[in-house]
N, C-alpha and C positions, 0 to 999 in steps of 0.2 A: 607228480605228487599224488598223494592219496588223501581221501577224506573218509571220515567215519560217519555212518548213519545208523539208525536203529530200526529194527524190523517193527512195523506198526502192529502186526498181528501178535507178536510176542509181547509187546507193550500193553495190548488190550487184555491179554491173559494175566500178566503180572505187571502191576502198575509202577515198577521201579526199574531204573536203568541198571544194566549190568554188562559185563564184558561178553557174556554169552549171547546177548541180543544184538550186538553191533556187527555191521557189515562194512568191510573196507573196500572202497571203490577207487579205481584209477580215473583221474579227471579226463574228460573228453570235451570236445568243442561244442557239441550240440546241447549238452546240459541234461539230456534225458538218460536215465539209467534203469534198466530192467535187471533185477538181480534176485538172488535166492539166499535166504538165511541158513544158518546151520541146522535148523529144524525143518527145512523144506518149504517154508512159506515163500511164494514167488510174489514180488511186489515191484512197482515202478516208483521212481523218484525223479522229480523235476527240480533242478537247481536253477533259479532265475537270476543269480548274481551275474553281473557283467564280468567279462574276462579281466578287466583291470582290478576289480575288487578281489577276485580270487588270487590273482598274482600278488597283490599287496598283502593279503592274509598269509600267503605262503612265505613271502619275504619276512614278515614279522615273526612267523613261527621259526623260520630258519635262523633269524637273528637271536631269538630267545634260546634256541638249541645250540648256539655257538658256531653255526655255519655262516660266517660273515661274507664269504665270497658269493655263496648261493643267495644270501639275502640281498646283496647288492644287485645281482643280476635280476632277481625277481622284482625288486622295487623299481629298478630302471625299466624293465619290461612293462611293469604296471603303468609307469608314467607315460611311456610311449603309447600304450593302448588307450590311456585316458586322453591323450592328445588326439588320437585317431577318432575316438568317440566324440570329442568336443567338435572336431572339424566336421564330422558328419552332421551333427545337430545344427551347427551354424549354417552349413551349406544347404541343408534341406530347408532351413528357415528362410534363407534368401532366395530359394528357388533353383538351386543347382540340381541337375539331374542325378538320380541315384546310380545311374550307369557308370558314372565317373569313379565310383568306389570299388569297382570290380578289379581294377588293375592298380598296383601300387604307384606306378608312374603317373597315372591320371589322378590319383589321390594327391600327390605332391603338386600337380598342376592346379588342382582345385584349391589347395592351400594358398598358392600364389594368387589365385583369383579372388579369394576372400580378403587377402591383405591388400 
């Protein structure tokens, strides 16, 4: 999926949003993007949303655009990522080691430990 951001340098020059100032980025896992606008301005952008938030947003956008199968997959993936996030928070709160989350099988074992 792609997201649209606006060049901050172009926005400082002209104070209104327009198609000429937007940059389309492909979503990556680390959340940091270094890009260049159409006018040659190089800038960085940090997106601090959790993966489940982005997936849910993509699911809603897909649903509104009429792509129901893609919306279902995105929202289901979002729910799965939310469960993973919840398990990490609860496990860290009760003192489970962070090393358990590096492997999916140990993540499932830690889920059983919490229950």
